[in-house]
Backbone as ProteinMPNN parsed JSONL, in Angstrom:
{"seq_chain_A": "MNQWSNNYVGTPYDEHGRLRTGCDCYGLICVVYQEELNITLPDYLGYSSVEEHAEIAALISDGKSSPVWVPTDGSAVAFDVAVFRRGRLDTHVGLIVKHGIMLHMADEDCAKHADYRTGAWAHRLTGIFRHVDLISRAAP", "coords_chain_A": {"N_chain_A": [[57.75, -44.706, 45.775], [56.874, -42.897, 42.823], [53.877, -43.771, 41.157], [53.771, -43.725, 38.298], [56.443, -44.055, 37.492], [57.088, -46.608, 38.377], [55.843, -48.196, 36.53], [57.652, -48.43, 34.472], [59.959, -49.565, 35.377], [62.19, -52.185, 34.886], [61.942, -52.236, 32.15], [63.356, -53.49, 29.239], [66.783, -53.214, 28.061], [67.72, -51.873, 24.943], [69.797, -51.132, 22.424], [69.576, -48.105, 20.709], [66.851, -48.268, 20.967], [63.486, -47.159, 21.069], [61.092, -47.838, 22.116], [58.589, -49.319, 24.257], [59.183, -51.983, 24.5], [61.894, -52.129, 24.514], [64.743, -50.096, 25.083], [67.279, -47.49, 25.004], [69.085, -45.261, 27.227], [68.188, -42.618, 26.604], [66.058, -43.289, 24.977], [64.299, -44.388, 26.826], [63.424, -42.086, 28.108], [62.102, -40.881, 25.959], [59.981, -42.714, 25.579], [58.594, -42.556, 28.064], [57.904, -39.819, 28.09], [56.183, -39.718, 25.868], [54.12, -41.545, 26.58], [53.265, -40.738, 29.168], [53.085, -37.935, 29.15], [52.268, -37.129, 26.698], [54.051, -35.983, 24.896], [56.071, -35.776, 22.155], [59.337, -36.546, 21.598], [62.391, -35.674, 19.857], [64.263, -38.174, 18.02], [67.113, -38.316, 18.157], [69.155, -40.009, 16.998], [71.853, -40.012, 16.134], [74.13, -41.668, 16.214], [75.974, -44.726, 15.997], [76.608, -46.706, 17.776], [76.58, -47.406, 21.295], [79.06, -47.15, 22.234], [80.219, -45.038, 21.0], [81.128, -42.5, 22.313], [81.836, -39.751, 21.964], [80.146, -38.93, 19.889], [77.638, -39.314, 21.06], [77.864, -37.553, 23.217], [77.994, -35.158, 21.784], [75.411, -35.066, 20.698], [73.908, -34.848, 23.068], [74.891, -32.407, 23.97], [73.961, -30.707, 21.925], [71.222, -31.018, 22.389], [71.014, -29.919, 24.982], [71.499, -27.261, 24.42], [69.329, -26.558, 22.987], [66.253, -24.731, 22.553], [64.171, -26.147, 23.57], [64.835, -27.476, 25.879], [65.254, -26.415, 29.13], [67.589, -25.257, 31.426], [67.508, -26.093, 34.89], [67.401, -24.514, 38.129], [68.88, -26.114, 39.688], [67.098, -27.376, 41.261], [64.897, -30.19, 41.21], [62.206, -31.766, 39.624], [59.54, -34.114, 39.004], [59.839, -35.672, 35.857], [61.846, -34.03, 34.865], [65.004, -33.952, 33.17], [68.009, -35.47, 33.881], [71.447, -35.022, 33.358], [74.412, -36.822, 32.888], [77.932, -37.344, 33.209], [80.17, -39.663, 31.845], [83.281, -40.633, 32.348], [84.946, -38.097, 30.72], [82.906, -37.027, 29.25], [79.515, -36.02, 28.62], [77.312, -38.486, 28.6], [75.118, -39.901, 29.449], [71.71, -40.098, 30.434], [69.038, -39.53, 32.724], [65.744, -39.844, 34.083], [64.02, -37.715, 36.154], [62.306, -38.768, 39.0], [61.523, -37.962, 41.52], [62.886, -35.409, 43.643], [66.188, -36.317, 43.989], [65.837, -38.972, 43.223], [66.034, -40.998, 40.373], [64.838, -42.424, 37.298], [66.344, -44.656, 35.219], [68.211, -46.126, 32.513], [69.932, -48.781, 33.43], [73.056, -49.385, 32.729], [73.507, -51.907, 30.349], [71.257, -53.353, 30.994], [68.408, -53.082, 32.383], [65.627, -50.797, 32.953], [65.8, -48.914, 35.923], [65.346, -47.629, 39.277], [67.344, -45.113, 40.816], [69.406, -43.439, 43.189], [70.518, -40.323, 42.572], [72.061, -38.622, 44.018], [73.935, -39.795, 45.56], [76.569, -42.271, 45.784], [77.748, -43.751, 42.733], [76.679, -41.926, 40.891], [76.584, -39.346, 41.954], [78.853, -37.556, 41.697], [78.893, -37.25, 39.006], [76.811, -35.867, 37.871], [75.843, -33.351, 35.672], [73.937, -31.514, 35.001], [70.482, -30.468, 35.167], [67.52, -30.556, 33.376], [64.54, -29.068, 32.1], [61.694, -29.723, 30.18], [60.354, -27.432, 27.891], [57.591, -27.408, 27.443], [56.588, -28.396, 29.825], [57.099, -26.37, 31.571], [55.453, -24.335, 30.606], [52.989, -25.564, 31.037], [52.825, -25.543, 33.769], [52.599, -22.914, 34.333], [50.535, -20.213, 35.514]], "CA_chain_A": [[58.067, -44.204, 44.449], [55.694, -42.481, 42.068], [53.278, -44.868, 40.41], [54.116, -43.709, 36.878], [57.794, -44.568, 37.247], [57.093, -48.052, 38.611], [55.378, -48.843, 35.3], [58.755, -48.536, 33.519], [61.042, -50.362, 35.961], [62.297, -53.481, 34.232], [61.951, -52.103, 30.689], [64.653, -54.022, 28.808], [67.713, -52.407, 27.286], [67.888, -52.134, 23.514], [70.55, -50.033, 21.821], [68.766, -47.327, 19.767], [65.432, -48.537, 21.176], [62.592, -46.052, 21.4], [59.808, -48.487, 22.351], [58.417, -49.926, 25.573], [59.766, -53.319, 24.471], [63.328, -52.007, 24.695], [65.259, -48.771, 24.773], [68.499, -47.054, 25.662], [68.749, -44.291, 28.281], [67.356, -41.542, 26.056], [64.832, -43.921, 24.498], [63.405, -44.504, 27.98], [62.814, -40.764, 28.288], [61.148, -40.721, 24.852], [58.81, -43.552, 25.853], [57.853, -41.986, 29.193], [57.319, -38.544, 27.675], [55.052, -39.981, 24.97], [53.032, -42.236, 27.269], [52.785, -40.037, 30.363], [52.9, -36.495, 28.95], [51.837, -36.902, 25.317], [55.063, -35.138, 24.265], [56.953, -36.538, 21.283], [60.694, -36.003, 21.575], [63.179, -36.101, 18.694], [64.943, -39.448, 18.234], [68.544, -38.16, 18.439], [69.827, -41.258, 16.67], [73.041, -39.686, 15.36], [75.266, -42.499, 16.599], [75.712, -46.104, 15.579], [76.874, -47.61, 18.883], [76.716, -46.714, 22.576], [80.494, -46.969, 22.469], [80.614, -43.79, 20.351], [80.894, -41.516, 23.371], [81.926, -38.38, 21.451], [78.93, -38.656, 19.119], [76.536, -39.204, 22.026], [78.078, -36.291, 23.94], [77.622, -34.062, 20.879], [73.944, -35.031, 20.644], [73.438, -34.309, 24.344], [75.238, -30.987, 23.969], [72.984, -30.039, 21.052], [69.939, -31.019, 23.091], [71.082, -28.982, 26.094], [71.473, -25.888, 23.909], [68.059, -26.363, 22.292], [65.274, -23.989, 23.342], [63.193, -27.087, 24.113], [65.289, -27.887, 27.215], [65.628, -25.259, 29.945], [68.294, -25.689, 32.639], [66.85, -25.713, 36.14], [68.282, -23.849, 39.088], [69.408, -27.16, 40.566], [65.979, -28.129, 41.805], [64.448, -31.228, 40.29], [60.839, -32.258, 39.796], [59.219, -35.242, 38.135], [59.968, -35.557, 34.401], [63.06, -33.328, 34.456], [66.03, -34.846, 32.647], [69.328, -35.289, 34.492], [72.537, -35.37, 32.443], [75.57, -37.316, 33.619], [79.11, -37.644, 32.427], [80.911, -40.909, 32.063], [84.59, -40.147, 31.93], [84.936, -36.637, 30.533], [81.832, -36.621, 28.348], [78.113, -36.224, 28.979], [76.853, -39.589, 27.751], [74.022, -40.648, 30.07], [70.597, -39.296, 30.93], [68.057, -40.189, 33.567], [64.497, -39.093, 34.23], [63.739, -37.462, 37.564], [61.043, -39.258, 39.557], [61.357, -36.934, 42.547], [64.211, -34.906, 43.995], [67.1, -37.323, 44.486], [65.603, -40.296, 42.629], [65.826, -40.997, 38.932], [64.597, -43.645, 36.551], [67.318, -44.63, 34.126], [68.6, -47.414, 31.966], [71.134, -49.182, 34.152], [73.98, -50.024, 31.786], [72.803, -52.606, 29.274], [70.403, -54.282, 31.721], [67.007, -52.665, 32.279], [65.315, -49.549, 33.646], [65.792, -49.037, 37.377], [65.447, -46.408, 40.068], [68.647, -44.91, 41.46], [69.614, -42.16, 43.874], [71.588, -39.636, 41.839], [72.792, -37.746, 44.935], [74.945, -40.582, 46.266], [77.164, -43.352, 45.013], [78.435, -43.517, 41.462], [76.113, -40.839, 40.08], [76.66, -38.047, 42.631], [79.898, -36.677, 41.155], [78.791, -37.238, 37.545], [75.689, -35.014, 37.447], [76.317, -32.091, 35.075], [72.836, -30.575, 34.825], [69.093, -30.934, 35.161], [66.827, -29.775, 32.36], [63.079, -29.201, 32.063], [61.11, -29.514, 28.851], [59.657, -26.148, 27.857], [56.148, -27.634, 27.564], [56.254, -28.604, 31.242], [57.133, -25.037, 32.196], [54.238, -23.607, 30.203], [51.832, -26.221, 31.659], [52.792, -25.18, 35.185], [52.348, -21.468, 34.465], [49.118, -19.91, 35.796]], "C_chain_A": [[56.767, -43.808, 43.738], [55.186, -43.626, 41.211], [53.719, -44.872, 38.953], [55.487, -44.326, 36.63], [57.872, -46.075, 37.452], [56.667, -48.82, 37.362], [56.511, -49.091, 34.306], [59.951, -49.318, 34.066], [61.027, -51.74, 35.309], [62.218, -53.423, 32.718], [63.317, -52.565, 30.195], [65.476, -53.032, 27.991], [67.689, -52.855, 25.832], [68.584, -50.923, 22.916], [69.728, -49.41, 20.699], [67.261, -47.517, 19.97], [64.664, -47.298, 21.603], [61.176, -46.571, 21.652], [59.779, -49.094, 23.744], [59.067, -51.307, 25.634], [61.282, -53.298, 24.598], [63.824, -50.643, 24.28], [66.611, -48.554, 25.442], [68.109, -45.943, 26.644], [67.873, -43.149, 27.758], [66.03, -42.096, 25.524], [63.821, -44.09, 25.613], [62.693, -43.179, 28.226], [61.776, -40.509, 27.198], [59.857, -41.48, 25.126], [57.959, -42.939, 26.966], [57.187, -40.675, 28.792], [56.103, -38.76, 26.776], [53.871, -40.555, 25.742], [52.436, -41.436, 28.424], [52.407, -38.584, 30.099], [52.361, -36.135, 27.573], [52.75, -35.887, 24.607], [55.976, -36.051, 23.451], [58.301, -35.837, 21.212], [61.404, -36.443, 20.303], [63.963, -37.371, 19.027], [66.395, -39.315, 18.669], [69.301, -39.456, 18.176], [71.068, -41.026, 15.809], [74.285, -40.432, 15.797], [74.951, -43.937, 16.205], [75.946, -47.114, 16.684], [76.981, -46.808, 20.169], [78.176, -46.514, 22.961], [81.011, -45.682, 21.819], [80.326, -42.613, 21.285], [80.924, -40.08, 22.858], [80.668, -38.008, 20.672], [77.73, -38.479, 20.039], [76.654, -37.892, 22.798], [77.695, -35.1, 23.074], [76.104, -33.944, 20.772], [73.359, -34.447, 21.929], [73.72, -32.819, 24.426], [74.264, -30.184, 23.101], [71.623, -29.949, 21.733], [69.915, -30.008, 24.217], [71.009, -27.533, 25.621], [70.186, -25.573, 23.147], [67.102, -25.552, 23.164], [64.195, -24.888, 23.951], [63.543, -27.474, 25.547], [65.827, -26.679, 27.973], [66.37, -25.761, 31.188], [67.54, -25.236, 33.882], [67.874, -25.032, 37.036], [68.911, -24.856, 40.051], [68.303, -27.955, 41.232], [65.524, -29.138, 40.761], [63.033, -31.65, 40.636], [60.609, -33.384, 38.797], [59.247, -34.83, 36.673], [61.094, -34.634, 33.947], [64.069, -34.367, 33.99], [67.37, -34.474, 33.279], [70.386, -35.797, 33.514], [73.77, -35.723, 33.279], [76.742, -37.54, 32.68], [79.609, -39.024, 32.825], [82.279, -40.627, 31.484], [84.506, -38.634, 31.829], [83.718, -36.129, 29.778], [80.447, -36.892, 28.924], [77.542, -37.295, 28.053], [75.702, -40.383, 28.354], [72.958, -39.677, 30.555], [69.675, -40.17, 31.766], [66.854, -39.275, 33.713], [64.177, -38.948, 35.716], [62.354, -38.007, 37.917], [60.599, -38.288, 40.64], [62.759, -36.504, 42.931], [65.043, -36.029, 44.615], [66.964, -38.689, 43.842], [65.351, -40.148, 41.137], [65.451, -42.398, 38.457], [65.573, -43.594, 35.396], [67.577, -46.04, 33.652], [69.933, -47.773, 32.6], [72.022, -50.019, 33.235], [73.195, -50.68, 30.654], [71.889, -53.673, 29.873], [68.937, -53.915, 31.505], [66.817, -51.372, 33.062], [65.177, -49.801, 35.142], [65.734, -47.656, 38.01], [66.854, -46.326, 40.65], [68.645, -43.545, 42.132], [70.779, -41.471, 43.17], [72.383, -38.694, 42.731], [73.928, -38.469, 45.647], [75.548, -41.605, 45.319], [77.796, -42.884, 43.715], [77.927, -42.302, 40.706], [76.353, -39.454, 40.675], [77.662, -37.097, 41.995], [79.826, -36.564, 39.631], [77.678, -36.329, 37.012], [76.223, -33.687, 36.914], [75.183, -31.095, 34.839], [71.49, -31.265, 34.853], [68.317, -29.983, 34.272], [65.335, -30.096, 32.366], [62.592, -28.898, 30.655], [60.249, -28.249, 28.897], [58.133, -26.331, 27.982], [55.72, -27.848, 29.001], [56.273, -27.293, 32.001], [55.85, -24.295, 31.86], [52.986, -24.242, 30.807], [51.683, -25.82, 33.107], [52.464, -23.713, 35.39], [50.861, -21.225, 34.704], [48.403, -19.355, 34.591]], "O_chain_A": [[55.698, -44.339, 44.038], [55.97, -44.362, 40.612], [54.016, -45.939, 38.416], [55.669, -45.048, 35.649], [58.643, -46.751, 36.771], [57.082, -49.961, 37.159], [56.347, -49.89, 33.384], [60.851, -49.689, 33.312], [59.979, -52.377, 35.197], [62.403, -54.443, 32.054], [64.339, -52.081, 30.681], [64.943, -52.143, 27.327], [67.645, -54.048, 25.53], [68.032, -49.823, 22.901], [69.234, -50.124, 19.827], [66.471, -46.968, 19.202], [65.145, -46.495, 22.402], [60.192, -45.863, 21.437], [60.826, -49.351, 24.339], [59.46, -51.755, 26.712], [61.897, -54.35, 24.772], [63.395, -50.092, 23.266], [67.029, -49.316, 26.314], [66.921, -45.712, 26.867], [66.909, -42.761, 28.419], [64.998, -41.432, 25.619], [62.618, -43.955, 25.388], [61.497, -43.155, 28.518], [60.697, -39.984, 27.474], [58.765, -40.947, 24.928], [56.743, -42.818, 26.825], [56.023, -40.449, 29.121], [55.101, -38.057, 26.912], [52.74, -40.098, 25.574], [51.223, -41.461, 28.631], [51.508, -38.052, 30.75], [52.036, -34.978, 27.309], [52.289, -35.053, 23.828], [56.577, -36.982, 23.987], [58.389, -34.676, 20.814], [61.058, -37.476, 19.729], [64.288, -37.613, 20.19], [66.869, -40.12, 19.471], [70.015, -39.943, 19.052], [71.306, -41.767, 14.856], [75.385, -39.881, 15.755], [73.784, -44.313, 16.094], [75.533, -48.267, 16.558], [77.421, -45.659, 20.148], [78.482, -45.79, 23.908], [82.147, -45.284, 22.076], [79.397, -41.837, 21.062], [80.104, -39.266, 23.284], [80.178, -36.884, 20.789], [76.902, -37.594, 19.822], [75.657, -37.201, 23.008], [77.129, -34.13, 23.577], [75.571, -32.835, 20.757], [72.425, -33.646, 21.883], [72.882, -32.051, 24.898], [73.804, -29.115, 23.499], [70.954, -28.919, 21.66], [68.918, -29.31, 24.403], [70.511, -26.67, 26.344], [69.985, -24.439, 22.711], [67.136, -25.672, 24.389], [63.393, -24.427, 24.763], [62.653, -27.766, 26.345], [66.745, -26.003, 27.509], [65.845, -26.597, 31.925], [66.999, -24.131, 33.923], [69.064, -24.989, 36.724], [69.415, -24.478, 41.109], [68.528, -29.067, 41.71], [65.746, -28.948, 39.565], [62.704, -31.863, 41.802], [61.39, -33.576, 37.865], [58.741, -33.77, 36.302], [61.284, -34.466, 32.742], [63.989, -35.532, 34.378], [67.806, -33.324, 33.22], [70.237, -36.865, 32.92], [74.12, -35.029, 34.234], [76.565, -37.88, 31.51], [79.482, -39.467, 33.967], [82.425, -40.41, 30.281], [84.044, -37.969, 32.756], [83.518, -34.918, 29.676], [80.24, -37.878, 29.63], [77.314, -37.045, 26.869], [75.341, -41.435, 27.826], [73.262, -38.581, 31.024], [69.552, -41.375, 31.546], [66.949, -38.068, 33.49], [64.076, -39.938, 36.44], [61.369, -37.743, 37.228], [59.449, -37.85, 40.671], [63.727, -37.175, 42.574], [64.661, -36.614, 45.628], [67.895, -39.493, 43.91], [64.573, -39.302, 40.695], [65.712, -43.4, 39.121], [65.63, -42.601, 34.67], [67.208, -47.016, 34.306], [70.948, -47.132, 32.328], [71.767, -51.201, 33.002], [72.31, -50.056, 30.07], [71.763, -54.767, 29.323], [68.305, -54.382, 30.558], [67.728, -50.909, 33.748], [64.535, -50.758, 35.574], [66.032, -46.648, 37.369], [67.476, -47.348, 40.94], [67.964, -42.62, 41.691], [71.899, -41.982, 43.173], [73.297, -38.026, 42.248], [74.784, -37.835, 46.264], [75.086, -41.777, 44.191], [78.31, -41.77, 43.617], [78.684, -41.701, 39.943], [76.324, -38.469, 39.937], [77.339, -35.929, 41.776], [80.627, -35.847, 39.031], [77.626, -36.058, 35.812], [76.961, -32.983, 37.604], [75.447, -29.939, 34.508], [71.368, -32.465, 34.603], [68.436, -28.764, 34.391], [64.925, -31.232, 32.602], [63.029, -27.935, 30.025], [59.502, -28.038, 29.852], [57.463, -25.484, 28.572], [54.592, -27.513, 29.362], [55.538, -27.127, 32.974], [55.23, -23.693, 32.736], [52.012, -23.537, 31.067], [50.571, -25.757, 33.631], [52.093, -23.306, 36.491], [50.019, -21.944, 34.165], [47.212, -19.052, 34.665]]}, "name": "protein", "num_of_chains": 1, "seq": "MNQWSNNYVGTPYDEHGRLRTGCDCYGLICVVYQEELNITLPDYLGYSSVEEHAEIAALISDGKSSPVWVPTDGSAVAFDVAVFRRGRLDTHVGLIVKHGIMLHMADEDCAKHADYRTGAWAHRLTGIFRHVDLISRAAP"}
């Protein structure tokens, strides 16, 4: 596994958390982006509980339509964001470590690696998105 992602495995779950001491699935992405890439992401705290699936799905939908996030062609590289549905709604995100492996907040436990191509996540993946700053950094 990539060294950077190992530094976040075991980060505890904290609903609405946006700190290394605890975060939710999107909060984990915020922490990694700030610490590893020096990119500050918006908080997206427009929900009061992780049980508010419609509100979370609306926030994810708004994020996906933002010019900050560019859909990939299906390929995935480190620091891309994978979006997953739970039930009918997009309510979970994970951070790509390398093609096939993500770092994500496993339920209300802690941050873990998972293969998003197999098992429970394979049929739930709805898109992979790249932050626009990462595209411009890779450009010659």
